[in-house]
C-alpha positions in Angstrom: 0.0 0.0 0.0 1.2 3.5 -0.8 2.3 5.6 2.1 3.8 9.0 2.4 5.4 10.3 5.6 6.1 14.0 5.7 8.3 15.7 8.4 10.3 18.7 9.1 7.7 21.3 9.6 7.4 23.7 12.5 7.0 27.3 13.7 9.5 29.7 12.1 9.8 33.5 12.0 9.5 35.3 8.7 12.7 35.1 6.7 13.6 31.8 8.3 14.2 28.4 6.7 12.9 24.8 7.0 13.7 21.6 5.2 10.9 19.2 4.7 11.3 15.5 4.0 8.9 12.9 2.5 9.6 9.2 2.8 7.5 7.2 0.3 6.7 3.5 0.3 4.5 1.0 -1.6 5.7 2.0 -5.0 8.9 2.5 -6.9 9.8 6.1 -6.3 12.5 6.0 -8.9 9.9 5.5 -11.7 7.8 8.6 -11.1 8.0 12.3 -10.8 7.4 13.7 -7.3 5.7 16.8 -6.1 5.1 18.9 -3.0 1.7 20.4 -2.4 0.3 22.6 0.3 -3.1 23.5 1.7 -3.8 26.5 3.8 -6.9 26.8 6.0 -9.9 27.6 3.9 -8.0 27.2 0.6 -7.7 24.4 -2.0 -4.6 22.3 -2.2 -2.0 23.8 -4.5 1.1 22.4 -6.3 4.3 24.0 -4.9 7.1 22.2 -6.6 7.7 19.1 -8.8 10.8 17.1 -9.8 11.5 14.6 -12.6 12.8 11.1 -12.0 16.5 11.9 -12.4 16.2 15.5 -11.0 16.9 17.0 -14.4 13.7 19.0 -14.5 12.1 21.0 -11.8 8.9 23.1 -11.6 8.1 25.7 -9.0 4.9 27.7 -8.4 5.5 31.4 -9.0 4.9 32.2 -5.3 7.9 30.1 -4.2 10.3 30.3 -7.1 13.8 31.4 -6.1 13.0 30.6 -2.4 12.2 26.9 -2.4 14.3 24.0 -3.8 13.0 20.5 -4.4 15.4 17.5 -4.5 15.2 13.8 -4.2 17.2 10.7 -3.2 15.8 7.7 -5.0 18.0 5.3 -3.1 16.3 6.4 0.1 12.8 6.8 -1.3 12.9 10.4 -0.1 12.0 13.8 -1.5 13.0 17.1 0.1 11.8 20.6 0.0 14.3 23.3 1.2 12.3 26.4 2.1 14.2 29.7 2.5 13.0 33.3 3.1 9.7 32.0 4.5 6.7 34.3 4.5 3.5 34.2 6.5 1.6 33.3 3.4 3.7 30.0 3.2 1.8 28.8 6.3 0.0 25.6 5.4 0.1 21.8 5.7 2.6 20.4 3.2 2.1 17.1 1.5 4.0 15.1 -1.1 2.7 12.7 -3.8 3.8 11.1 -7.0 2.9 12.3 -10.5 3.1 10.7 -14.0 4.9 13.8 -15.2 6.4 16.9 -13.7 3.7 19.2 -12.6 1.0 16.7 -13.4 -2.0 15.7 -11.2 -1.3 13.6 -8.1 -0.9 9.9 -9.0 -2.2 8.4 -5.8 -5.4 8.9 -3.9 -3.5 8.1 -0.7 -2.1 11.2 1.1 0.0 11.3 4.2 -0.8 13.4 7.2 1.4 16.1 6.0 3.7 18.4 8.0 2.5 21.8 9.4 4.5 24.9 8.5 3.7 28.0 10.4 5.5 31.3 9.6 4.8 33.9 12.2 6.6 36.4 14.4 
């Protein structure tokens, strides 16, 4: 069964940094693109960043471009999201999922519990 376990969130001041991790299981991570999503209270889930199988292609939402960096370690079934220069509007629950192609729709209906990121002074 497909599982995602996200971690690394927390409370951080504006301008701070966090590094999120997502450990995936139940499928071959090295055969799919991977993405990070976020959902803020009262808002729909949005795509934040996406990465191709061999990390040669990356996509970022305009709102996070130049501040966030997505990476992956296929050997460890793990995807990362380095978040710098955090803003209050980055506050959300962050999730990961696979995709058939970079920036594509989520591949699996299963979602992990996510990791809460709160940016506040």
